Every structure is written in C-alpha cells, then in structure tokens.
C-alpha positions in Angstrom: 0.0 0.0 0.0 1.3 3.4 -0.9 2.0 6.2 1.5 -0.9 8.3 0.1 -3.6 5.7 0.8 -2.1 4.9 4.2 -2.0 8.5 5.1 -5.5 9.0 4.0 -6.8 6.1 6.1 -4.7 7.3 9.1 -6.0 10.9 8.9 -9.6 9.6 8.6 -9.1 7.6 11.7 -7.5 10.5 13.6 -10.2 12.9 12.6 -13.0 10.5 13.6 -11.2 9.8 16.9 -10.9 13.5 17.7 -14.6 14.1 17.0 -15.6 11.1 19.1 -13.4 12.3 22.0 -14.7 15.8 21.9 -18.3 14.7 21.6 -17.9 12.3 24.6 -16.1 15.0 26.5 -19.0 17.5 26.1 -21.6 14.8 27.0 -19.7 13.6 30.1 -19.1 17.2 31.2 -22.7 18.1 31.0 -23.8 15.0 32.9 -21.1 15.5 35.6 -21.8 19.2 36.0 -25.6 18.5 36.3 -25.0 15.8 38.8 -22.5 17.8 40.9 -24.6 21.0 40.9 -27.8 19.1 41.8 -26.0 17.3 44.7 -24.3 20.4 46.1 -26.9 23.2 45.5 -28.0 23.3 49.2 -24.5 23.7 50.6 -23.5 27.1 51.9 -20.9 29.0 49.9 -21.2 26.7 46.9 -21.7 28.4 43.5 -22.3 27.2 40.0 -18.8 28.6 39.2 -17.3 26.3 41.7 -19.2 23.3 40.4 -18.1 24.2 36.9 -14.5 24.3 38.0 -14.7 21.1 39.9 -16.4 19.3 37.0 -13.8 20.7 34.6 -10.9 19.5 36.8 -12.5 16.0 36.9 -12.9 15.7 33.2 -9.4 14.4 32.3 -9.8 11.5 34.8 -13.1 10.5 33.5 -12.0 10.8 29.9 -8.9 8.7 30.6 -11.3 5.9 31.5 -13.1 6.2 28.2 -9.9 6.2 26.0 -10.1 2.5 25.0 -13.8 2.8 24.0 -13.2 5.9 22.0 -10.3 4.2 20.1 -12.5 1.1 19.5 -15.6 2.9 18.3 -13.7 5.4 16.2 -11.9 2.5 14.4 -15.3 0.8 13.8 -16.8 4.1 12.5 -13.8 4.7 10.3 -14.0 1.3 8.7 -17.8 1.5 8.3 -17.5 5.0 6.6 -14.7 3.7 4.3 -16.8 0.7 3.5 -20.0 2.7 2.7 -18.1 4.8 0.2 -16.6 1.6 -1.3 -13.1 2.8 -0.6 -12.2 -0.5 1.1 -13.6 -2.4 -1.9 -11.5 -0.4 -4.3 -8.4 -0.9 -2.1 -9.0 -4.6 -2.0 -9.4 -4.7 -5.8 -6.1 -2.8 -6.2 -4.4 -5.6 -4.3 -4.2 -4.1 -0.8 -4.6 -6.7 1.9 -6.9 -6.2 4.8 -3.9 -6.0 7.2 -2.5 -3.2 5.1 -5.5 -1.0 5.4 -6.0 -1.9 9.1 -2.4 -0.8 9.8 -3.1 3.0 9.8 -5.9 2.5 12.3 -3.6 0.4 14.5 -0.9 3.0 14.3 -3.4 5.7 15.1 -4.7 3.7 18.1 -1.2 3.2 19.3 -0.4 6.9 19.1 -3.7 7.7 20.8 -2.8 5.4 23.7 0.7 6.8 24.0 -0.7 10.4 24.1 -3.3 9.4 26.7 -0.7 7.8 28.9 2.0 10.5 28.4 -0.1 13.6 28.3 -3.7 13.0 29.6 -2.6 10.8 32.6 -0.5 13.5 34.4 -3.1 16.1 33.7 -5.8 13.8 35.0 -3.9 13.0 38.2 -3.2 16.7 38.9 -6.7 17.9 38.1 -8.4 15.2 40.1 -6.3 16.0 43.2 -7.2 19.7 42.8 -10.9 18.8 42.4 -10.8 16.7 45.6 -9.2 19.6 47.5 -11.9 22.0 46.2 -14.7 19.7 47.0 -13.5 19.2 50.6 
C-alpha cells in the first residue's frame, strides 16, 4: 500500500477519533456538571462557578477511562464509513490486503494510547487532586 492511501486512512481515523473524543467530553461534562450542581446546591458557599471548575478538573480523569472505548468505536466508525463509500472495496481490488488497510488504524490507536498515557494521565492526576481539594 502506498503512503498516500495509508496517510488517507490514518487521517480519517484520527479525525473521527478526535470528534468522538470531543463529543464524549462534552456529553460527560454536561452530565457530571448537572449531577454535581444538583448534589451540592443546598450547601452554603457553593456556587455554580465552583461546580463548573470542579467538574472541569475531573474531566481528564473521566476521559482517561473512556480512551479504550473511543479508540475502538472510532476504528469501527472509520472502517464503516470507508466501506460505505466503497473505498475499502477499491483498495482490495487494487491488491491491498486487509492487514495493510488496518495498519493505519492500528498505528493511530497506538499513538492515541501513548498520548493518553503520556499527556492525559499526568493532567488527570493533577486535576483530580485539585478537584478533591476544592470539593472538601
């Protein structure tokens, strides 16, 4: 498989992964903020700004737990979208094996995992400790 086709499959996977991650981030943030503000509304000195900050600080830890599912479902969505447009059929008819067009998704998932461990994990640990201090 040429670099052009591999890069195309890779960037399709990366863009779908980013959209899945951002969509799930927004959904989880809304749910967490609603739950936190409903639970702490009656406490003295607790504002919606504080609930917003605590919920924002807890987001990296929650998103770190969803990383494997985001990677899995974005790979599935990428392959389904490529199949619906018959791009996988054309690649197969051009002599590209299934392992060759799965390789860009595997490399993207590997990079996504390395970034989540190297970047998101320290941010999540620091933010979660701050949110615990703010909540107490």
